C-alpha positions in Angstrom: -26.7 -0.5 -3.4 -24.6 -3.2 -4.9 -21.6 -4.8 -2.6 -19.1 -7.4 -2.4 -19.8 -9.3 0.5 -17.8 -12.0 2.6 -20.3 -14.0 4.2 -18.0 -16.4 6.0 -14.3 -16.1 5.9 -12.6 -18.6 3.3 -11.1 -18.5 -0.4 -11.5 -15.0 -2.6 -13.9 -17.0 -4.9 -16.5 -17.3 -2.3 -17.3 -13.6 -2.2 -20.6 -12.6 -3.8 -22.0 -9.3 -5.1 -25.2 -8.8 -3.7 -27.6 -5.7 -2.7 -27.4 -4.2 0.4 -29.2 -1.5 2.2 -27.8 2.1 1.4 -25.6 3.1 4.3 -26.7 6.0 6.5 -23.6 8.7 8.0 -23.8 8.9 11.7 -22.1 11.6 13.9 -18.7 12.6 12.8 -19.3 10.3 9.5 -19.9 11.0 5.6 -21.7 9.1 3.0 -19.4 8.6 -0.1 -20.4 7.6 -3.6 -17.9 5.3 -4.4 -15.9 6.0 -8.1 -13.1 3.6 -7.5 -11.8 1.7 -4.7 -8.0 0.6 -4.5 -7.2 -3.3 -3.9 -5.2 -4.3 -1.5 -3.0 -7.4 -0.1 -4.7 -7.1 3.5 -8.2 -7.2 1.5 -7.7 -10.4 0.4 -6.2 -11.7 3.8 -9.1 -10.3 5.8 -11.4 -12.1 3.2 -9.6 -15.5 4.1 -9.5 -14.6 7.9 -5.8 -14.4 8.3 -5.7 -10.7 8.9 -5.1 -8.9 12.2 -8.0 -7.4 12.1 -11.1 -10.0 11.8 -14.4 -8.2 11.2 -17.7 -9.5 12.1 -19.5 -11.4 9.3 -21.0 -10.7 6.7 -18.9 -7.8 5.9 -18.1 -5.7 2.3 -14.0 -5.7 2.4 -12.3 -2.8 0.9 -9.9 -0.3 3.0 -9.4 2.6 0.3 -12.0 4.8 -1.5 -11.9 7.5 -3.6 -15.6 9.7 -4.8 -17.9 12.3 -3.7 -19.6 13.0 -0.6 -23.2 12.7 -0.5 -24.3 13.1 2.5 -22.9 14.4 6.2 -23.5 13.1 9.6 -23.6 15.6 12.5 -20.8 17.3 13.5 -19.3 17.1 10.1 -17.8 20.7 9.5 -14.7 19.7 7.4 -16.2 18.6 4.2 -19.5 19.4 1.8 -21.9 17.6 -0.3 -20.2 17.1 -3.7 -16.6 17.3 -2.2 -14.4 15.0 -4.1 -12.5 12.9 -1.4 -10.4 9.7 -0.7 -11.1 7.9 2.6 -9.8 4.9 4.4 -12.9 3.4 5.9 -11.3 0.1 7.2 -13.9 -2.2 5.1 -16.9 -1.4 3.1 -15.2 -0.3 -0.1 -15.9 -2.8 -2.8 -19.4 -1.4 -3.3 -21.0 1.7 -4.7 -21.5 3.6 -1.4 -19.8 3.8 1.8 -19.9 5.6 5.1 -16.6 6.5 6.4 -15.3 8.9 9.5 -14.8 12.4 8.5 -11.5 12.4 10.4 -10.4 9.4 7.9 -10.9 11.2 4.5 -9.1 13.8 2.9 -10.4 16.3 -0.3 -8.4 15.8 -3.3 -6.3 17.8 -5.3 -7.9 18.8 -8.5 -5.5 17.1 -10.7 -6.1 14.1 -9.5 -8.7 11.3 -10.8 -10.6 9.0 -9.0 -8.8 5.8 -9.9 -5.5 7.1 -9.3 -6.9 8.4 -5.9 -8.2 5.3 -4.9 -5.0 3.3 -4.8 -2.8 6.1 -3.7 -3.0 6.5 0.2 -2.4 3.0 1.6 0.6 2.5 -0.5 2.2 5.8 -0.8 1.5 6.6 3.0 2.8 3.2 4.3 5.8 3.9 2.1 6.8 7.5 3.2 6.3 6.5 6.8 8.3 3.4 6.6 11.1 5.2 4.8 11.0 8.6 6.8 10.0 7.9 10.1 10.8 4.2 10.5 13.6 3.9 8.5 15.3 7.4 8.6 16.3 7.1 5.1 18.7 10.1 4.2 19.9 11.5 1.3 22.8 9.8 -0.6 21.7 6.5 1.3 21.4 3.2 -0.5 17.8 1.7 -0.4 16.8 -1.7 -1.3 13.1 -2.5 -2.3 12.1 -6.1 -2.1 8.7 -6.7 -4.2 9.5 -3.6 -6.2 6.8 -3.8 -8.5 4.0 -4.2 -6.3 1.9 -1.6 -5.0 3.9 -0.6 -1.9 7.0 -1.4 -3.4 6.6 0.6 -6.7 5.4 3.6 -4.0 8.8 3.0 -2.2 11.0 3.3 -5.3 9.6 6.4 -6.1 9.5 8.0 -2.5 13.3 6.6 -2.2 14.3 8.6 -5.3 12.1 11.3 -4.4 14.2 11.6 -1.3 17.5 11.5 -2.9 18.5 7.8 -1.9 20.1 5.3 -4.5 17.6 2.9 -5.2 17.9 -0.6 -5.7 14.9 -2.7 -7.0 14.4 -6.3 -6.3 11.4 -8.2 -8.3 10.8 -11.5 -9.8 10.9 -10.8 -13.5 12.9 -8.6 -16.1 9.2 -7.0 -17.4 8.6 -6.0 -13.6 12.1 -4.6 -13.4 11.6 -2.2 -16.4 8.7 -0.8 -14.8 10.4 0.2 -11.9 13.4 1.5 -13.4 11.0 3.5 -15.3 9.9 5.0 -11.8 13.3 5.8 -10.5 15.3 2.8 -9.3 18.9 3.0 -10.6 19.5 -0.7 -10.4 17.4 -3.7 -10.8 17.9 -7.4 -9.5 16.1 -10.4 -10.9 15.8 -12.5 -7.6 14.3 -15.5 -9.7 17.3 -15.8 -11.8 20.2 -14.5 -9.7 20.8 -15.0 -5.9 20.2 -11.8 -4.1 22.9 -11.9 -1.7 25.4 -12.5 -4.0 24.0 -9.5 -6.2 24.1 -7.2 -3.3 27.6 -7.8 -2.5 28.5 -6.9 -6.1 26.1 -4.1 -6.6 26.6 -2.7 -3.4 29.5 -4.1 -1.7 29.6 -1.4 1.3 25.9 -2.4 1.8 22.6 -1.1 1.8 21.2 1.5 4.5 17.7 0.5 4.4 16.0 -2.5 3.4 12.2 -1.9 2.4 10.5 -5.6 2.9 6.7 -5.9 2.2 7.7 -9.7 0.9 9.4 -12.1 3.9 9.9 -15.2 3.4 14.0 -16.6 2.1 14.3 -12.8 0.7 14.5 -11.4 4.0 17.6 -13.0 5.4 19.3 -12.3 1.8 18.7 -8.9 2.3 19.6 -8.2 5.9 23.0 -10.2 5.0 23.6 -7.3 2.6 23.0 -4.3 5.3 25.7 -1.9 6.0 26.6 -1.1 9.0 23.7 0.7 11.0 21.7 -0.7 8.5 17.8 -0.6 9.2 15.3 -3.2 8.0 11.8 -2.2 7.2 9.1 -5.1 7.9 6.1 -4.0 5.8 4.3 -7.4 5.1 4.9 -10.9 4.3 3.2 -11.3 0.7 5.5 -14.2 0.0 3.1 -16.2 2.6 6.2 -16.9 5.0 7.2 -14.8 8.2 10.9 -15.2 8.3 12.9 -16.5 11.2 15.7 -14.0 11.4 19.2 -14.7 12.9 19.6 -11.7 15.1 23.5 -12.0 15.1 23.1 -10.8 11.5 21.8 -7.1 13.2 24.4 -7.3 16.0 27.2 -7.7 13.5 26.0 -4.5 11.8 24.4 -2.6 14.9 21.5 -3.2 12.7 17.9 -2.9 13.8 14.8 -4.3 12.5 11.5 -1.8 12.5 7.8 -2.7 11.9 5.6 -0.4 9.8 2.1 -0.4 10.7 1.0 2.7 8.7 -2.9 2.5 9.6 -2.7 2.4 13.6 0.1 5.3 13.2 -2.3 7.4 11.0 -4.7 7.2 14.2 -2.2 7.5 16.8 -0.4 10.5 15.1 -2.9 12.6 13.2 -1.1 15.8 12.8 2.0 14.0 11.6 -0.3 12.0 9.0 -1.7 15.2 7.9 1.6 16.7 7.1 3.2 13.4 5.4 -0.1 13.5 2.8 0.5 17.0 2.1 4.1 16.3 1.1 2.8 13.4 -1.1 0.2 15.4 -2.9 3.0 18.0 -3.3 5.4 15.1 -5.1 2.2 14.3 -7.2 1.8 18.1 -8.2 5.7 18.7 -9.2 5.9 15.0 -10.8 8.1 13.5 -8.7 5.5 10.8 -8.0 3.5 9.1 -10.7 1.3 6.5 -9.6 0.8 3.3 -12.0 -2.6 1.9 -12.0 -2.0 -1.4 -13.7 -5.7 -2.9 -13.8 -9.3 -1.4 -13.4 -11.9 -4.0 -12.7 -15.7 -3.6 -12.3 -17.4 -4.6 -9.1 -18.7 -8.4 -10.7 -15.0 -8.9 -11.3 -13.6 -8.4 -7.7 -12.4 -11.9 -7.2 -9.9 -11.8 -10.2 -8.6 -8.4 -9.2 -7.9 -9.6 -5.8 -6.5 -12.9 -7.3 -3.9 -10.2 -9.3 -2.9 -8.9 -6.1 -3.0 -12.1 -4.1 -0.6 -13.7 -6.7 2.0 -11.0 -7.2 1.3 -10.7 -10.4 -0.1 -7.0 -10.2 2.4 -4.3 -11.1 1.5 -1.3 -9.5 -2.1 -0.7 -8.1 -5.1 -2.8 -8.8 -8.5 -0.7 -8.6 -12.3 -1.4 -8.5 -14.8 0.8 -10.7 -18.4 0.6 -9.7 -20.8 1.2 -12.9 -22.4 4.3 -12.8 
């Protein structure tokens, strides 16, 4: 099979497209013929050796895929050959085939295509877990989403709206704000042309209840200064490249809290809650409350370009890879 290979940690430009042996599923695993793979910020960090998980080299990046089950390992009863699935293999997704734990895969709803599905689970799963479980977002509350046009940001906008919140979206261009407003944001802030702290005082003088922050950097402190009494900061990621150092008195004065969101580990620790969350997400897709947006689909040989769009924060929605058939 063809696969993207990271032989040593380094720039994404060093990735190569190689012929690799076809994988074989072991006990409790399924072999998936990949029809699309989601491209995520952590994938690029992993290639550069900057992620929390550092797999042994060489490895194939790619943490989420959608495709068709082609073989079953021993003790797999939940799937049959030919099933359409979405799966989270952790690594190995930027290829024509991958082996995944059966417990990390789900059957796809009939109406969901592979490209949409391949970019769905990580961003929508992270955002729902963050907003519902970590942020305890309630209907009628005000939600601020930073980096709102990115994969997890756009998902958070849609989920916040579905949960009945007033959604304020912050992004780096007017073009991105037009997209997030089309997906449910009530108000947009362009933080490259306006001061975020000043705009929040004007738009939400009573403060915002939840801040969803996949960006980090200087924006975090400005957002926390706009928290309401009892407000919650959700630490999702650091796409800006800088882990902020937050003055904790800002939380003290608002009786606020900061909460980390680490969806991948949570799914493994709480499988029943994860399954219920996925059902909730699929129900929202079926009802039209969620409308996943695929920004671009690239062949495997253009993986570097796809990752550059994500790592450069130019993508509006999800970027996916589509192996040739």
